[in-house]
Residue frames as qw, qx, qy, qz and C-alpha x, y, z in Angstrom:
[[0.467, 0.662, 0.380, 0.445, -4.44, -5.94, 32.15],
 [0.356, -0.472, -0.056, 0.805, -2.34, -2.83, 32.09],
 [0.351, 0.876, 0.316, 0.100, -3.46, 0.38, 30.41],
 [0.547, -0.234, 0.152, 0.789, -0.66, 2.43, 28.93],
 [0.253, 0.919, 0.246, -0.178, -0.84, 5.99, 27.66],
 [0.567, -0.010, 0.305, 0.765, 1.32, 7.51, 24.93],
 [0.205, 0.722, 0.028, -0.661, 1.20, 11.04, 23.59],
 [0.763, 0.634, 0.111, -0.059, 0.98, 11.22, 19.79],
 [0.212, 0.841, -0.496, 0.045, 4.58, 12.39, 19.75],
 [0.449, -0.444, 0.767, -0.114, 5.78, 9.45, 21.88],
 [0.821, 0.271, 0.481, -0.147, 3.82, 7.05, 19.71],
 [0.628, 0.770, -0.107, -0.029, 5.36, 8.42, 16.51],
 [0.052, 0.783, -0.611, 0.104, 8.85, 8.24, 17.98],
 [0.101, -0.305, 0.933, -0.161, 8.60, 4.69, 19.37],
 [0.765, 0.019, -0.229, -0.602, 5.83, 2.59, 17.78],
 [0.612, 0.137, -0.773, 0.089, 7.67, -0.62, 18.75],
 [0.047, 0.048, -0.719, 0.691, 7.35, 0.18, 22.45],
 [0.554, 0.052, 0.136, -0.820, 3.62, 0.94, 21.94],
 [0.764, 0.113, -0.523, -0.361, 3.10, -2.37, 20.16],
 [0.426, 0.100, -0.821, 0.366, 4.87, -4.22, 22.98],
 [0.198, -0.010, 0.527, -0.826, 2.68, -2.41, 25.55],
 [0.667, 0.048, -0.195, -0.718, -0.45, -3.43, 23.62],
 [0.581, 0.053, -0.812, -0.029, 0.38, -7.09, 24.39],
 [0.215, -0.129, -0.763, 0.596, -0.34, -6.33, 28.07],
 [0.092, 0.677, 0.608, -0.404, -3.49, -4.25, 27.53],
 [0.366, 0.832, 0.344, 0.234, -4.90, -1.32, 25.59],
 [0.453, -0.162, 0.020, 0.877, -2.68, 1.62, 24.72],
 [0.138, 0.902, 0.374, -0.163, -4.34, 5.03, 24.79],
 [0.491, 0.145, 0.204, 0.834, -2.82, 7.53, 22.38],
 [0.051, -0.793, -0.384, 0.470, -3.53, 11.11, 23.29],
 [0.372, 0.504, 0.293, 0.722, -3.76, 14.15, 21.05],
 [0.048, -0.557, 0.115, -0.821, -3.20, 17.44, 22.92],
 [0.143, -0.225, 0.703, -0.659, -3.69, 15.67, 26.22],
 [0.731, 0.078, 0.263, -0.625, -7.01, 14.03, 25.35],
 [0.544, -0.025, 0.831, 0.114, -7.47, 10.33, 24.48],
 [0.458, 0.519, -0.261, -0.673, -7.87, 10.09, 20.69],
 [0.715, 0.292, -0.582, -0.253, -6.99, 6.51, 19.71],
 [0.755, -0.398, 0.483, -0.195, -6.69, 3.04, 21.23],
 [0.433, 0.485, -0.742, -0.162, -4.13, 0.49, 20.09],
 [0.829, -0.201, 0.415, -0.316, -5.11, -3.17, 20.62],
 [0.220, -0.248, 0.894, 0.301, -3.69, -6.47, 19.52],
 [0.458, 0.045, -0.572, -0.679, -5.70, -8.08, 16.75],
 [0.353, -0.199, -0.909, 0.095, -6.75, -10.91, 19.04],
 [0.010, -0.375, -0.559, 0.739, -8.30, -8.49, 21.52],
 [0.310, 0.241, -0.220, -0.893, -9.99, -6.64, 18.67],
 [0.431, -0.051, -0.802, -0.410, -11.52, -9.87, 17.39],
 [0.233, -0.323, -0.841, 0.366, -12.84, -10.74, 20.87],
 [0.102, 0.362, 0.305, -0.875, -14.40, -7.28, 21.22],
 [0.417, 0.236, -0.352, -0.804, -16.10, -7.38, 17.83],
 [0.700, 0.068, 0.622, -0.345, -17.31, -10.96, 18.26],
 [0.491, 0.123, 0.794, 0.336, -18.52, -12.90, 15.31],
 [0.382, 0.768, 0.186, -0.478, -19.93, -9.95, 13.38],
 [0.720, 0.383, 0.392, 0.426, -19.40, -10.21, 9.64],
 [0.229, -0.476, 0.156, 0.835, -17.26, -7.51, 8.14],
 [0.507, 0.677, 0.044, -0.532, -18.48, -5.53, 5.16],
 [0.188, 0.515, -0.757, -0.355, -15.84, -7.31, 3.05],
 [0.197, 0.023, 0.978, -0.066, -17.29, -10.68, 4.03],
 [0.442, 0.537, 0.556, -0.455, -20.84, -9.53, 3.35],
 [0.418, 0.700, -0.227, -0.532, -19.99, -8.08, -0.07],
 [0.137, 0.437, -0.848, -0.266, -18.11, -11.22, -1.10],
 [0.381, 0.106, 0.893, -0.214, -20.86, -13.67, -0.23],
 [0.097, -0.186, -0.730, -0.651, -23.18, -14.83, -2.99],
 [0.308, 0.294, 0.519, -0.741, -26.72, -13.52, -2.65],
 [0.162, 0.417, 0.820, 0.358, -29.82, -14.65, -4.52],
 [0.109, -0.235, -0.133, -0.957, -31.89, -11.67, -5.63],
 [0.559, -0.475, -0.552, -0.396, -35.01, -13.37, -4.23],
 [0.606, -0.366, -0.540, 0.455, -33.47, -13.21, -0.73],
 [0.215, -0.024, -0.143, 0.966, -33.35, -9.41, -0.72],
 [0.021, -0.788, -0.614, 0.032, -36.30, -7.39, 0.54],
 [0.270, -0.052, 0.044, 0.960, -36.21, -3.78, -0.52],
 [0.039, 0.792, 0.608, -0.041, -39.08, -1.44, 0.25],
 [0.264, 0.060, 0.080, 0.959, -39.11, 2.12, -1.03],
 [0.133, 0.761, 0.515, -0.372, -41.43, 5.03, -0.69],
 [0.462, 0.631, 0.316, 0.537, -41.86, 7.38, -3.59],
 [0.341, -0.255, -0.159, 0.891, -40.21, 10.77, -3.18],
 [0.152, 0.858, 0.490, -0.031, -42.42, 13.78, -3.25],
 [0.263, -0.686, 0.179, 0.655, -39.47, 16.15, -3.74],
 [0.652, 0.724, 0.202, 0.097, -39.26, 17.80, -7.10],
 [0.661, -0.174, 0.159, 0.712, -35.79, 18.44, -8.43],
 [0.193, 0.968, 0.124, -0.102, -35.05, 22.06, -9.24],
 [0.663, 0.505, -0.148, 0.532, -32.03, 23.54, -10.99],
 [0.566, -0.458, -0.262, 0.634, -29.44, 25.04, -8.63],
 [0.109, 0.982, 0.108, 0.109, -29.32, 28.82, -8.33],
 [0.770, -0.097, -0.008, 0.630, -25.65, 29.66, -8.92],
 [0.208, 0.805, 0.118, 0.543, -26.08, 33.42, -9.14]]
């Protein structure tokens, strides 16, 4: 696995080369000399995240209200009007 580094400027000028490099390993994209982003292929991303459900999957799945446990504690804070003076 090769790690490749691109500056933000290089990445903006040649995204195709960065995408090709990502096939061989992660691509670090730097901003002012410091690593800021990592470009991965989608397959590598899926392996890293495992089988975790995405928020889209969770929101789209049917849920029975009886399956949800929701405990709250009463708030002791009293709302006051904002002082805008």
